[in-house]
mmCIF file as gemmi writes it, N, C-alpha and C atoms, coordinates in Angstrom:
data_model
loop_
_atom_site.group_PDB
_atom_site.id
_atom_site.type_symbol
_atom_site.label_atom_id
_atom_site.label_alt_id
_atom_site.label_comp_id
_atom_site.label_asym_id
_atom_site.label_entity_id
_atom_site.label_seq_id
_atom_site.pdbx_PDB_ins_code
_atom_site.Cartn_x
_atom_site.Cartn_y
_atom_site.Cartn_z
_atom_site.occupancy
_atom_site.B_iso_or_equiv
_atom_site.pdbx_formal_charge
_atom_site.auth_seq_id
_atom_site.auth_asym_id
_atom_site.pdbx_PDB_model_num
ATOM 1 N N . MET Axp A 1 ? 0.736 -1.016 -0.159 1 0 ? 1 A 1
ATOM 2 C CA . MET Axp A 1 ? 0.012 0.049 -0.078 1 0 ? 1 A 1
ATOM 3 C C . MET Axp A 1 ? 1.075 1.293 0.013 1 0 ? 1 A 1
ATOM 4 N N . ASP Axp A 2 ? 0.846 2.288 -1.018 1 0 ? 2 A 1
ATOM 5 C CA . ASP Axp A 2 ? 1.573 3.239 -0.967 1 0 ? 2 A 1
ATOM 6 C C . ASP Axp A 2 ? 0.786 4.576 -0.522 1 0 ? 2 A 1
ATOM 7 N N . ILE Axp A 3 ? 2.004 5.48 -0.509 1 0 ? 3 A 1
ATOM 8 C CA . ILE Axp A 3 ? 1.416 6.415 0.317 1 0 ? 3 A 1
ATOM 9 C C . ILE Axp A 3 ? -0.132 7.48 -0.152 1 0 ? 3 A 1
ATOM 10 N N . GLU Axp A 4 ? -0.255 7.41 -1.332 1 0 ? 4 A 1
ATOM 11 C CA . GLU Axp A 4 ? -1.291 8.04 -1.727 1 0 ? 4 A 1
ATOM 12 C C . GLU Axp A 4 ? -2.394 7.351 -1.307 1 0 ? 4 A 1
ATOM 13 N N . THR Axp A 5 ? -2.407 6.163 -1.682 1 0 ? 5 A 1
ATOM 14 C CA . THR Axp A 5 ? -3.767 5.258 -1.282 1 0 ? 5 A 1
ATOM 15 C C . THR Axp A 5 ? -4.002 5.265 0.337 1 0 ? 5 A 1
ATOM 16 N N . LEU Axp A 6 ? -3.402 5.615 1.518 1 0 ? 6 A 1
ATOM 17 C CA . LEU Axp A 6 ? -3.098 6.115 2.443 1 0 ? 6 A 1
ATOM 18 C C . LEU Axp A 6 ? -3.707 7.052 3.097 1 0 ? 6 A 1
ATOM 19 N N . THR Axp A 7 ? -3.305 8.124 2.277 1 0 ? 7 A 1
ATOM 20 C CA . THR Axp A 7 ? -3.792 9.345 2.224 1 0 ? 7 A 1
ATOM 21 C C . THR Axp A 7 ? -5.112 9.641 2.103 1 0 ? 7 A 1
ATOM 22 N N . THR Axp A 8 ? -5.797 9.07 0.757 1 0 ? 8 A 1
ATOM 23 C CA . THR Axp A 8 ? -6.835 8.916 0.243 1 0 ? 8 A 1
ATOM 24 C C . THR Axp A 8 ? -7.945 8.118 1.529 1 0 ? 8 A 1
ATOM 25 N N . PHE Axp A 9 ? -7.398 7.136 1.885 1 0 ? 9 A 1
ATOM 26 C CA . PHE Axp A 9 ? -8.155 6.794 2.859 1 0 ? 9 A 1
ATOM 27 C C . PHE Axp A 9 ? -9.032 7.535 4.104 1 0 ? 9 A 1
ATOM 28 N N . PHE Axp A 10 ? -7.195 7.97 4.664 1 0 ? 10 A 1
ATOM 29 C CA . PHE Axp A 10 ? -7.64 9.046 5.466 1 0 ? 10 A 1
ATOM 30 C C . PHE Axp A 10 ? -8.236 9.896 5.474 1 0 ? 10 A 1
ATOM 31 N N . MET Axp A 11 ? -8.193 10.565 4.356 1 0 ? 11 A 1
ATOM 32 C CA . MET Axp A 11 ? -9.084 11.524 3.949 1 0 ? 11 A 1
ATOM 33 C C . MET Axp A 11 ? -10.706 11.371 3.871 1 0 ? 11 A 1
ATOM 34 N N . TRP Axp A 12 ? -11.128 10.573 3.074 1 0 ? 12 A 1
ATOM 35 C CA . TRP Axp A 12 ? -12.245 9.731 3.435 1 0 ? 12 A 1
ATOM 36 C C . TRP Axp A 12 ? -12.75 9.61 4.791 1 0 ? 12 A 1
ATOM 37 N N . CYS Axp A 13 ? -12.187 8.659 5.422 1 0 ? 13 A 1
ATOM 38 C CA . CYS Axp A 13 ? -12.171 8.521 7.134 1 0 ? 13 A 1
ATOM 39 C C . CYS Axp A 13 ? -12.571 9.857 7.854 1 0 ? 13 A 1
ATOM 40 N N . THR Axp A 14 ? -11.737 10.921 7.368 1 0 ? 14 A 1
ATOM 41 C CA . THR Axp A 14 ? -11.992 12.65 7.879 1 0 ? 14 A 1
ATOM 42 C C . THR Axp A 14 ? -13.564 12.872 7.697 1 0 ? 14 A 1
ATOM 43 N N . ILE Axp A 15 ? -13.681 12.987 6.364 1 0 ? 15 A 1
ATOM 44 C CA . ILE Axp A 15 ? -14.711 13.394 5.95 1 0 ? 15 A 1
ATOM 45 C C . ILE Axp A 15 ? -16.048 12.403 6.307 1 0 ? 15 A 1
ATOM 46 N N . LEU Axp A 16 ? -16.282 11.155 6.519 1 0 ? 16 A 1
ATOM 47 C CA . LEU Axp A 16 ? -17.18 10.489 6.581 1 0 ? 16 A 1
ATOM 48 C C . LEU Axp A 16 ? -17.567 10.802 8.61 1 0 ? 16 A 1
ATOM 49 N N . ASN Axp A 17 ? -16.314 10.59 9.454 1 0 ? 17 A 1
ATOM 50 C CA . ASN Axp A 17 ? -16.395 10.695 10.617 1 0 ? 17 A 1
ATOM 51 C C . ASN Axp A 17 ? -17.175 12.337 10.6 1 0 ? 17 A 1
ATOM 52 N N . ALA Axp A 18 ? -16.636 12.988 10.272 1 0 ? 18 A 1
ATOM 53 C CA . ALA Axp A 18 ? -16.981 14.812 10.244 1 0 ? 18 A 1
ATOM 54 C C . ALA Axp A 18 ? -17.908 14.849 10.229 1 0 ? 18 A 1
ATOM 55 N N . ALA Axp A 19 ? -18.901 14.289 9.056 1 0 ? 19 A 1
ATOM 56 C CA . ALA Axp A 19 ? -20.302 14.2 8.945 1 0 ? 19 A 1
ATOM 57 C C . ALA Axp A 19 ? -20.859 13.554 9.986 1 0 ? 19 A 1
ATOM 58 N N . LEU Axp A 20 ? -20.683 12.669 10.207 1 0 ? 20 A 1
ATOM 59 C CA . LEU Axp A 20 ? -21.317 11.965 11.227 1 0 ? 20 A 1
ATOM 60 C C . LEU Axp A 20 ? -21.482 12.354 12.615 1 0 ? 20 A 1
ATOM 61 N N . LEU Axp A 21 ? -20.155 13.302 12.863 1 0 ? 21 A 1
ATOM 62 C CA . LEU Axp A 21 ? -20.326 13.903 13.956 1 0 ? 21 A 1
ATOM 63 C C . LEU Axp A 21 ? -21.394 15.302 14.108 1 0 ? 21 A 1
ATOM 64 N N . VAL Axp A 22 ? -20.831 15.772 13.067 1 0 ? 22 A 1
ATOM 65 C CA . VAL Axp A 22 ? -22.281 17.243 12.395 1 0 ? 22 A 1
ATOM 66 C C . VAL Axp A 22 ? -23.213 16.812 12.595 1 0 ? 22 A 1
ATOM 67 N N . LEU Axp A 23 ? -23.448 15.957 12.19 1 0 ? 23 A 1
ATOM 68 C CA . LEU Axp A 23 ? -25.143 14.873 12.387 1 0 ? 23 A 1
ATOM 69 C C . LEU Axp A 23 ? -25.595 14.799 13.427 1 0 ? 23 A 1
ATOM 70 N N . SER Axp A 24 ? -24.496 14.189 14.483 1 0 ? 24 A 1
ATOM 71 C CA . SER Axp A 24 ? -25.342 13.388 15.998 1 0 ? 24 A 1
ATOM 72 C C . SER Axp A 24 ? -25.339 14.731 16.594 1 0 ? 24 A 1
ATOM 73 N N . SER Axp A 25 ? -24.43 16.051 16.322 1 0 ? 25 A 1
ATOM 74 C CA . SER Axp A 25 ? -24.462 17.067 16.986 1 0 ? 25 A 1
ATOM 75 C C . SER Axp A 25 ? -25.618 17.781 16.945 1 0 ? 25 A 1
ATOM 76 N N . LEU Axp A 26 ? -26.048 17.712 15.721 1 0 ? 26 A 1
ATOM 77 C CA . LEU Axp A 26 ? -27.265 18.666 14.842 1 0 ? 26 A 1
ATOM 78 C C . LEU Axp A 26 ? -28.4 18.037 15.461 1 0 ? 26 A 1
ATOM 79 N N . ILE Axp A 27 ? -28.698 16.641 15.386 1 0 ? 27 A 1
ATOM 80 C CA . ILE Axp A 27 ? -29.304 16.064 16.116 1 0 ? 27 A 1
ATOM 81 C C . ILE Axp A 27 ? -29.533 16.195 17.653 1 0 ? 27 A 1
ATOM 82 N N . CYS Axp A 28 ? -28.533 15.706 17.862 1 0 ? 28 A 1
ATOM 83 C CA . CYS Axp A 28 ? -28.569 16.657 20.153 1 0 ? 28 A 1
ATOM 84 C C . CYS Axp A 28 ? -28.989 17.467 20.075 1 0 ? 28 A 1
ATOM 85 N N . VAL Axp A 29 ? -28.762 18.965 19.432 1 0 ? 29 A 1
ATOM 86 C CA . VAL Axp A 29 ? -29.252 20.319 19.906 1 0 ? 29 A 1
ATOM 87 C C . VAL Axp A 29 ? -30.505 20.851 19.22 1 0 ? 29 A 1
ATOM 88 N N . CYS Axp A 30 ? -30.74 20.03 17.787 1 0 ? 30 A 1
ATOM 89 C CA . CYS Axp A 30 ? -32.301 20.58 17.493 1 0 ? 30 A 1
ATOM 90 C C . CYS Axp A 30 ? -33.235 20.052 18.132 1 0 ? 30 A 1
ATOM 91 N N . ALA Axp A 31 ? -32.944 18.355 18.604 1 0 ? 31 A 1
ATOM 92 C CA . ALA Axp A 31 ? -34.195 17.378 18.674 1 0 ? 31 A 1
ATOM 93 C C . ALA Axp A 31 ? -33.803 16.521 20.387 1 0 ? 31 A 1
ATOM 94 N N . ARG Axp A 32 ? -33.078 17.585 20.943 1 0 ? 32 A 1
ATOM 95 C CA . ARG Axp A 32 ? -32.865 17.295 22.462 1 0 ? 32 A 1
ATOM 96 C C . ARG Axp A 32 ? -33.765 16.526 22.926 1 0 ? 32 A 1
ATOM 97 N N . ASP Axp A 33 ? -35.117 16.691 23.037 1 0 ? 33 A 1
ATOM 98 C CA . ASP Axp A 33 ? -35.994 16.289 23.866 1 0 ? 33 A 1
ATOM 99 C C . ASP Axp A 33 ? -36.116 14.95 23.014 1 0 ? 33 A 1
ATOM 100 N N . TRP Axp A 34 ? -36.291 14.746 21.864 1 0 ? 34 A 1
ATOM 101 C CA . TRP Axp A 34 ? -37.121 13.572 21.014 1 0 ? 34 A 1
ATOM 102 C C . TRP Axp A 34 ? -35.929 12.416 21.637 1 0 ? 34 A 1
ATOM 103 N N . VAL Axp A 35 ? -34.842 13.137 21.436 1 0 ? 35 A 1
ATOM 104 C CA . VAL Axp A 35 ? -33.275 12.238 21.668 1 0 ? 35 A 1
ATOM 105 C C . VAL Axp A 35 ? -33.642 11.482 23.359 1 0 ? 35 A 1
ATOM 106 N N . TYR Axp A 36 ? -33.642 12.445 23.938 1 0 ? 36 A 1
ATOM 107 C CA . TYR Axp A 36 ? -33.541 11.992 25.715 1 0 ? 36 A 1
ATOM 108 C C . TYR Axp A 36 ? -35.072 10.791 25.478 1 0 ? 36 A 1
ATOM 109 N N . ARG Axp A 37 ? -36.222 10.881 25.047 1 0 ? 37 A 1
ATOM 110 C CA . ARG Axp A 37 ? -37.356 10.374 25.326 1 0 ? 37 A 1
ATOM 111 C C . ARG Axp A 37 ? -36.826 9.017 24.655 1 0 ? 37 A 1
ATOM 112 N N . ALA Axp A 38 ? -36.198 8.853 23.565 1 0 ? 38 A 1
ATOM 113 C CA . ALA Axp A 38 ? -36.045 7.59 23.006 1 0 ? 38 A 1
ATOM 114 C C . ALA Axp A 38 ? -34.903 7.186 23.895 1 0 ? 38 A 1
ATOM 115 N N . HIS Axp A 39 ? -34.062 7.825 24.479 1 0 ? 39 A 1
ATOM 116 C CA . HIS Axp A 39 ? -33.054 6.423 25.094 1 0 ? 39 A 1
ATOM 117 C C . HIS Axp A 39 ? -33.741 6.666 26.377 1 0 ? 39 A 1
ATOM 118 N N . SER Axp A 40 ? -34.702 7.038 27.242 1 0 ? 40 A 1
ATOM 119 C CA . SER Axp A 40 ? -35.493 7.039 28.397 1 0 ? 40 A 1
ATOM 120 C C . SER Axp A 40 ? -35.98 5.819 28.569 1 0 ? 40 A 1
ATOM 121 N N . LYS Axp A 41 ? -36.51 5.585 27.249 1 0 ? 41 A 1
ATOM 122 C CA . LYS Axp A 41 ? -37.443 4.311 27.315 1 0 ? 41 A 1
ATOM 123 C C . LYS Axp A 41 ? -36.294 3.439 27.638 1 0 ? 41 A 1
ATOM 124 N N . TRP Axp A 42 ? -35.074 3.076 27.211 1 0 ? 42 A 1
ATOM 125 C CA . TRP Axp A 42 ? -34.04 2.027 27.174 1 0 ? 42 A 1
ATOM 126 C C . TRP Axp A 42 ? -33.788 2.104 28.731 1 0 ? 42 A 1
ATOM 127 N N . PHE Axp A 43 ? -33.25 3.117 29.064 1 0 ? 43 A 1
ATOM 128 C CA . PHE Axp A 43 ? -32.675 3.018 30.338 1 0 ? 43 A 1
ATOM 129 C C . PHE Axp A 43 ? -32.886 4.356 31.055 1 0 ? 43 A 1
ATOM 130 N N . PRO Axp A 44 ? -33.399 4.453 32.561 1 0 ? 44 A 1
ATOM 131 C CA . PRO Axp A 44 ? -34.037 5.233 33.246 1 0 ? 44 A 1
ATOM 132 C C . PRO Axp A 44 ? -32.974 6.132 33.742 1 0 ? 44 A 1
ATOM 133 N N . ILE Axp A 45 ? -32.927 7.451 32.826 1 0 ? 45 A 1
ATOM 134 C CA . ILE Axp A 45 ? -31.487 8.179 33.21 1 0 ? 45 A 1
ATOM 135 C C . ILE Axp A 45 ? -32.58 9.896 33.36 1 0 ? 45 A 1
ATOM 136 N N . PRO Axp A 46 ? -31.508 10.384 34.881 1 0 ? 46 A 1
ATOM 137 C CA . PRO Axp A 46 ? -32.224 11.889 34.813 1 0 ? 46 A 1
ATOM 138 C C . PRO Axp A 46 ? -31.896 12.393 33.446 1 0 ? 46 A 1
ATOM 139 N N . LYS Axp A 47 ? -32.509 14.065 33.035 1 0 ? 47 A 1
ATOM 140 C CA . LYS Axp A 47 ? -31.99 14.635 31.945 1 0 ? 47 A 1
ATOM 141 C C . LYS Axp A 47 ? -30.943 15.495 32 1 0 ? 47 A 1
ATOM 142 N N . GLU Axp A 48 ? -30.779 15.723 33.33 1 0 ? 48 A 1
ATOM 143 C CA . GLU Axp A 48 ? -29.089 16.193 33.353 1 0 ? 48 A 1
ATOM 144 C C . GLU Axp A 48 ? -27.764 15.352 33.367 1 0 ? 48 A 1
ATOM 145 N N . ALA Axp A 49 ? -27.962 13.812 33.571 1 0 ? 49 A 1
ATOM 146 C CA . ALA Axp A 49 ? -26.945 12.929 33.519 1 0 ? 49 A 1
ATOM 147 C C . ALA Axp A 49 ? -27.262 12.626 31.954 1 0 ? 49 A 1
ATOM 148 N N . PHE Axp A 50 ? -28.489 13.11 31.77 1 0 ? 50 A 1
ATOM 149 C CA . PHE Axp A 50 ? -28.292 12.219 30.131 1 0 ? 50 A 1
ATOM 150 C C . PHE Axp A 50 ? -27.679 13.424 29.172 1 0 ? 50 A 1
ATOM 151 N N . ASN Axp A 51 ? -27.566 14.74 29.487 1 0 ? 51 A 1
ATOM 152 C CA . ASN Axp A 51 ? -27.018 15.952 28.875 1 0 ? 51 A 1
ATOM 153 C C . ASN Axp A 51 ? -25.432 15.526 28.864 1 0 ? 51 A 1
ATOM 154 N N . VAL Axp A 52 ? -25.26 15.716 30.154 1 0 ? 52 A 1
ATOM 155 C CA . VAL Axp A 52 ? -23.956 15.313 30.537 1 0 ? 52 A 1
ATOM 156 C C . VAL Axp A 52 ? -23.231 14.207 29.679 1 0 ? 52 A 1
ATOM 157 N N . ALA Axp A 53 ? -23.849 13.005 29.391 1 0 ? 53 A 1
ATOM 158 C CA . ALA Axp A 53 ? -23.338 11.934 28.925 1 0 ? 53 A 1
ATOM 159 C C . ALA Axp A 53 ? -23.455 12.114 27.223 1 0 ? 53 A 1
ATOM 160 N N . ILE Axp A 54 ? -24.37 12.951 26.593 1 0 ? 54 A 1
ATOM 161 C CA . ILE Axp A 54 ? -24.525 12.985 25.436 1 0 ? 54 A 1
ATOM 162 C C . ILE Axp A 54 ? -23.363 14.026 25.019 1 0 ? 54 A 1
ATOM 163 N N . TYR Axp A 55 ? -23.024 14.842 25.6 1 0 ? 55 A 1
ATOM 164 C CA . TYR Axp A 55 ? -22.08 15.778 25.516 1 0 ? 55 A 1
ATOM 165 C C . TYR Axp A 55 ? -20.79 15.441 25.553 1 0 ? 55 A 1
ATOM 166 N N . SER Axp A 56 ? -20.366 14.616 26.663 1 0 ? 56 A 1
ATOM 167 C CA . SER Axp A 56 ? -19.188 13.656 26.92 1 0 ? 56 A 1
ATOM 168 C C . SER Axp A 56 ? -19.378 12.708 25.832 1 0 ? 56 A 1
ATOM 169 N N . PHE Axp A 57 ? -19.827 12.355 25.413 1 0 ? 57 A 1
ATOM 170 C CA . PHE Axp A 57 ? -20.102 11.149 24.196 1 0 ? 57 A 1
ATOM 171 C C . PHE Axp A 57 ? -19.352 12.32 22.769 1 0 ? 57 A 1
ATOM 172 N N . ILE Axp A 58 ? -19.955 13.006 22.531 1 0 ? 58 A 1
ATOM 173 C CA . ILE Axp A 58 ? -19.594 13.934 21.227 1 0 ? 58 A 1
ATOM 174 C C . ILE Axp A 58 ? -18.443 14.39 21.581 1 0 ? 58 A 1
ATOM 175 N N . GLY Axp A 59 ? -17.798 14.931 22.645 1 0 ? 59 A 1
ATOM 176 C CA . GLY Axp A 59 ? -16.545 15.641 23.127 1 0 ? 59 A 1
ATOM 177 C C . GLY Axp A 59 ? -15.484 14.381 22.548 1 0 ? 59 A 1
ATOM 178 N N . LEU Axp A 60 ? -15.64 13.25 23.109 1 0 ? 60 A 1
ATOM 179 C CA . LEU Axp A 60 ? -14.743 12.028 22.911 1 0 ? 60 A 1
ATOM 180 C C . LEU Axp A 60 ? -14.818 11.522 21.622 1 0 ? 60 A 1
ATOM 181 N N . TYR Axp A 61 ? -15.944 11.637 20.876 1 0 ? 61 A 1
ATOM 182 C CA . TYR Axp A 61 ? -15.639 11.18 19.77 1 0 ? 61 A 1
ATOM 183 C C . TYR Axp A 61 ? -15.075 12.33 18.757 1 0 ? 61 A 1
ATOM 184 N N . LYS Axp A 62 ? -15.312 13.366 19.144 1 0 ? 62 A 1
ATOM 185 C CA . LYS Axp A 62 ? -14.57 14.54 18.244 1 0 ? 62 A 1
ATOM 186 C C . LYS Axp A 62 ? -13.032 14.595 18.761 1 0 ? 62 A 1
ATOM 187 N N . ILE Axp A 63 ? -12.79 13.881 19.536 1 0 ? 63 A 1
ATOM 188 C CA . ILE Axp A 63 ? -11.061 13.782 19.987 1 0 ? 63 A 1
ATOM 189 C C . ILE Axp A 63 ? -10.305 12.491 19.384 1 0 ? 63 A 1
ATOM 190 N N . LEU Axp A 64 ? -11.264 11.651 19.083 1 0 ? 64 A 1
ATOM 191 C CA . LEU Axp A 64 ? -10.919 10.328 18.218 1 0 ? 64 A 1
ATOM 192 C C . LEU Axp A 64 ? -11.314 10.568 16.984 1 0 ? 64 A 1
ATOM 193 N N . VAL Axp A 65 ? -11.824 11.182 16.252 1 0 ? 65 A 1
ATOM 194 C CA . VAL Axp A 65 ? -11.898 11.846 15.125 1 0 ? 65 A 1
ATOM 195 C C . VAL Axp A 65 ? -10.353 12.552 14.557 1 0 ? 65 A 1
ATOM 196 N N . ILE Axp A 66 ? -10.127 13.444 15.58 1 0 ? 66 A 1
ATOM 197 C CA . ILE Axp A 66 ? -9.1 14.199 14.943 1 0 ? 66 A 1
ATOM 198 C C . ILE Axp A 66 ? -7.839 13.482 15.251 1 0 ? 66 A 1
ATOM 199 N N . THR Axp A 67 ? -7.639 12.585 16.163 1 0 ? 67 A 1
ATOM 200 C CA . THR Axp A 67 ? -6.632 11.805 16.514 1 0 ? 67 A 1
ATOM 201 C C . THR Axp A 67 ? -6.305 10.7 15.592 1 0 ? 67 A 1
ATOM 202 N N . PHE Axp A 68 ? -7.54 10.061 15.203 1 0 ? 68 A 1
ATOM 203 C CA . PHE Axp A 68 ? -7.328 8.852 14.413 1 0 ? 68 A 1
ATOM 204 C C . PHE Axp A 68 ? -7.449 8.978 12.984 1 0 ? 68 A 1
ATOM 205 N N . ASN Axp A 69 ? -7.849 9.885 12.904 1 0 ? 69 A 1
ATOM 206 C CA . ASN Axp A 69 ? -8.151 10.347 11.085 1 0 ? 69 A 1
ATOM 207 C C . ASN Axp A 69 ? -7.499 11.545 10.615 1 0 ? 69 A 1
ATOM 208 N N . LEU Axp A 70 ? -7.815 12.743 11.488 1 0 ? 70 A 1
ATOM 209 C CA . LEU Axp A 70 ? -7.355 14.088 10.43 1 0 ? 70 A 1
ATOM 210 C C . LEU Axp A 70 ? -5.807 13.635 10.43 1 0 ? 70 A 1
ATOM 211 N N . ILE Axp A 71 ? -5.07 13.916 12.107 1 0 ? 71 A 1
ATOM 212 C CA . ILE Axp A 71 ? -3.755 13.978 12.177 1 0 ? 71 A 1
ATOM 213 C C . ILE Axp A 71 ? -3.118 12.854 11.19 1 0 ? 71 A 1
ATOM 214 N N . PRO Axp A 72 ? -3.57 11.708 10.949 1 0 ? 72 A 1
ATOM 215 C CA . PRO Axp A 72 ? -2.817 10.816 10.419 1 0 ? 72 A 1
ATOM 216 C C . PRO Axp A 72 ? -2.84 11.705 8.59 1 0 ? 72 A 1
ATOM 217 N N . TYR Axp A 73 ? -4.045 11.824 8.36 1 0 ? 73 A 1
ATOM 218 C CA . TYR Axp A 73 ? -4.505 12.178 7.18 1 0 ? 73 A 1
ATOM 219 C C . TYR Axp A 73 ? -3.05 13.596 6.795 1 0 ? 73 A 1
ATOM 220 N N . ILE Axp A 74 ? -3.296 14.718 7.541 1 0 ? 74 A 1
ATOM 221 C CA . ILE Axp A 74 ? -2.419 15.895 7.83 1 0 ? 74 A 1
ATOM 222 C C . ILE Axp A 74 ? -0.737 15.411 7.593 1 0 ? 74 A 1
ATOM 223 N N . ALA Axp A 75 ? -0.897 14.302 8.312 1 0 ? 75 A 1
ATOM 224 C CA . ALA Axp A 75 ? 0.856 13.812 8.478 1 0 ? 75 A 1
ATOM 225 C C . ALA Axp A 75 ? 0.848 13.114 7.302 1 0 ? 75 A 1
ATOM 226 N N . LEU Axp A 76 ? 0.367 12.153 6.3 1 0 ? 76 A 1
ATOM 227 C CA . LEU Axp A 76 ? 0.481 11.827 5.176 1 0 ? 76 A 1
ATOM 228 C C . LEU Axp A 76 ? 0.57 12.835 3.841 1 0 ? 76 A 1
ATOM 229 N N . SER Axp A 77 ? -0.029 14.059 3.995 1 0 ? 77 A 1
ATOM 230 C CA . SER Axp A 77 ? -0.049 15.173 3.254 1 0 ? 77 A 1
ATOM 231 C C . SER Axp A 77 ? 0.733 15.59 3.127 1 0 ? 77 A 1
ATOM 232 N N . ILE Axp A 78 ? 1.36 15.946 4.4 1 0 ? 78 A 1
ATOM 233 C CA . ILE Axp A 78 ? 2.744 16.74 4.052 1 0 ? 78 A 1
ATOM 234 C C . ILE Axp A 78 ? 4.04 15.786 3.782 1 0 ? 78 A 1
ATOM 235 N N . ILE Axp A 79 ? 4.04 14.367 3.985 1 0 ? 79 A 1
ATOM 236 C CA . ILE Axp A 79 ? 4.984 13.427 3.458 1 0 ? 79 A 1
ATOM 237 C C . ILE Axp A 79 ? 4.748 13.07 2.406 1 0 ? 79 A 1
ATOM 238 N N . GLY Axp A 80 ? 3.741 13.106 1.64 1 0 ? 80 A 1
ATOM 239 C CA . GLY Axp A 80 ? 3.605 12.541 0.462 1 0 ? 80 A 1
ATOM 240 C C . GLY Axp A 80 ? 3.37 13.563 -0.793 1 0 ? 80 A 1
């Protein structure tokens, strides 16, 4: 596997994961009550704890996307 193939792979990983991150953030911002009602049927959780959990999940996902998709893409773009 050459550097150009890896660069393209990480580019598309970054694009797809960033799109998923934006979509999930928009859903949680615009339809917060709907998301809470859907999840509270499965797990009995107070709304404040749910907000903390969702915010933490989105923040962790953003860090993982940057660390494992964006940084390798930038590094491969620089050396390629």
